[in-house]
N, C-alpha and C positions, 0 to 999 in steps of 0.2 A: 533391434539395435546391433545385430551380428552385421547387417549389411552397412549401417552406417560405420561402423569400424573397419569393416573392408575398404570402405569408400575415403579413408582415412579422416572421418568427422569424429570429433574428441569431445568435443563440444556440444553435449545435449544435456535434456535436462529431462527430470523424470517424476512427475505428480503421484502422489498418493493421498487417499482418502480414508479415515478413520471414522469411526463410528457407525459404520454400514450394518444393516440387519443382517442379525444373527452371526455379527464378527467378534469371535472372540480375542482375549491378548493374544493367545497361541497364533492364531489366525495371523494377526496384524504382525507381530514381529517375525513370521516369517514373509510376509509380504515387505519388510524393511530390509529384513538380510536379503532377500532375493534383489531389490533395488541395490543396493552396497555393491551386492556381487557383477551385477553390469556395469558399475564403474563409471557412472555419469559424473560430468563434470559439476551436477546440480540438481537439488531435489527441493521437490516443494511437499509438503503436509498440509493438508486440509483435515477438519473433520466437519463430518455432513452437515450441512443447517437443511433444514427442513423447510423450505418456503411455501407460501401459499401459490395456487393454481398450478403446481408442479405435481406428479404423481406420486412423490413420495406423501405428500399432504392428502392429495386423492383418495390414495390406501388408507389415510388414517392412520397415521404412522405419527406418534408424538415424541418428541425428544426426549431421552431417558429413560422410555418407557419399551418395554419386550414389542417387536422384537429386536428394538435398537437397544445397543449396549447402555448403561446406565451411568449417569454423570460421572459417578466416580471412577468407574471404568476409562470412560474418554479420556479424562484426566490422567490416567495411569498411562492409556496408551501414547498421549503426547509425553508425556516425561522417559518413557520409553524409547520413545523414535528419536527424541532428541538426545538423549544419550549413547545409543547404537550410533547414530551419525556422527556425533561429536567423536566417539571413541576409532571411528574409521577415518578421523581427518577431515571430517567436514565443519565449516565454521558457520554458526548458527547466526545467522548477522541479521535477522529479521523474525521477528514473530512464526512465520510459516514456513522460511527458507531458509536453505543450507547451500553453500557451494564450498568447492575446494579452494584453496588460495588464489586469487585473483580470476576467480569466475564468478564473481559476484553479478547480478542481473541489470547490468545496466541501466537498462529501460526502465524498470520497475524502481530503481533507486530514485531517478526523477519525479515517479511519483511521490515517495516517501518524503524524499526532500521536499516536498511542495514547490517544486520546480516549473515552469511556463513549459507546455508539449502541446506540438501540433498534432492532430489525428485526421486521416484522408478516408473518404468513403462515406454512403448513408448510414443514418445515424450516428457518425462517430464523433467522440467529446473530447474536447480540446479545452485548456486551460491555458488560456493567452490574455496578457495587458489584466489581469486580476480577474477576467471574466471567465467563467465556465460557459461554453459553448457546443451547442451540438448540432449537426449537420442536419439538413433534410433527410427526414424515413422513408420515402418514397421514391422511386423512380422519377417519376417525373418531374416532383419538386426540386429533386436535387440536380438534376440536368437543366432546370431552369435556374438554378441556384448558380451551376458551372457557370453556365452560359451568361449569367448577371455578373459574377464575378471578374470574365476573361474582357468583355465589353469594359465595365470600370476601370481595370486594370491598363487597359491601353494597349492588348495583345496584338492589336488588328492594324495598329496604328504605324506606318513605319518611318514618319517623320517628327519622332518625339528623340529628344536627348535623354541620354542615361538619368540625369538630374529629374528628369521630367517625368521619366516612366516610373521612377522609384517613387516620386511624389504621387502618381496616379494610383500604385499597388498600394503604398501605403493609407491613402483617402479609402481606396474600395474596401482593403482590409476591414478600415475603421468601423464602417458601414454594414459591412458584414456580421460583426462583432456584435453590432449595437441592433440588429435586426434580428439575430440568432441566438444571442446572449440568453443561458438558464436564469444564471445571477450574475451580479455585479459582488463581488466581495468586499464589503467593507471590512475594518481595523479587525472588529471582534472575530468574523467568520474566516479574517488569513488567520489568526492567533490560535483561534481550536482546531482549525485543520492544520497547521505546525504541531499542535501538542498531541493529536489523535497518529497522527502519522510519526512525528519523530520519536514515540514511545513504542512504536511499532519494531524500533531498530535497536539491533543488540549495542550502539552506540549511545543509544536514548536522546533525549531532547538538550541541544545546546542554550542552558539559559544565559550565556553572554548574550549570545545572538538575541535571544526574547528582550533581556533587557536594552539593547539596541535598538530593534525594531518598533519594541512595543512597550517600551518604559520598565522603570525599576518595580513600580507598583504591582504591575502584572507578573512579574517573577514572584515577589514577593507571595500575589494570590496562590501562585503557582506550586511553588514550597509550602504553601498552608494545607493546600489541597492534598498533596503526597504525604504529609506527616503521617498518616495513619499506615499507610502501606509503608513507610521506610520504617517506622517502629515497630512492624510485624514482618521484617526483614523482605518485603515484596520488593521493595525498593532502594536505591541507592542516592545520594546526592553527593556529588563529588565537591569541592570547593577550592577556592585559590589559597595556596599554601600560606601567602603574605595576607592578603585579606580578610581571607575566610569566608567572601563572596559565595554563593551559589553560583557555579558555573556549567554543570550539568547533572541532569536527571533521566536515570536509567530502571530499568526496570531490571531484577534479577531473572536468571535461565535457569529451569522453567518455570519456578513458581510464580515470579511476578508476572509474565507472559501469560501462566494461564487466569490469572485476572484482570489482565489488562483493561477489562471494559470497566469493572469497578473504579480502578484507580484513575482513568480518564474521568470517569462520572464525579468521583469527588471532587478532583480538580475543575471539573466544569460550573460545578456548584458556587467554588469559591468566587472563580471567574463573573459569575452574573451577579455577585452580590453589589 
């Protein structure tokens, strides 16, 4: 970090992980304070997830059981981290992310706004034209993919007009998307993605946009699904001052963020009826 600052780099991010084996509230607080003292532009905090086939899983670690902190302890770590970072001027703009004003991660905001993005390299996953696409994972398959795409796009042809080049490139990408698409998102998949990703954000989910893109009935279902959380003070529905129509749904910080999965599950249950 010192070398970064000496080089004039001020826009850097620090990742912190809570819920580690033998981690205590005191050690977590120390980690957060040390991160703040380094003055990063951005901080991400993640709770340890014990996934299958990882060393933590092979070692027999069970979430919430020693030597891992309890579920209550990790919840308190999340709250403490949020308070400390906000007290030091960081905007808690997404469930796991904090930034100084103007330093929110634009790269990740594309994901959370469910916008199209292209990724490059072996195994890279993109979201283009409503399709989730993963490029070949092995080197030989990937090189063959690049060669085929280059040939189909006409990059070796010198007598093409600009319009012809654009047409061939578009056709080549269309064929590649069809060939390597993991899935094509229908309306319901796009809606559930919008809900799941939107509720990760401090600003929440725009119900006005949901109504325009997916219909007023789906907005009503989302509101019904969120009602238990709203009643419990874990979510907020903002309404139009003139029409009283719901225009935005957001989770409270930090209590609502802590139960985001439960709120989303309740909404999904309504959408699936």
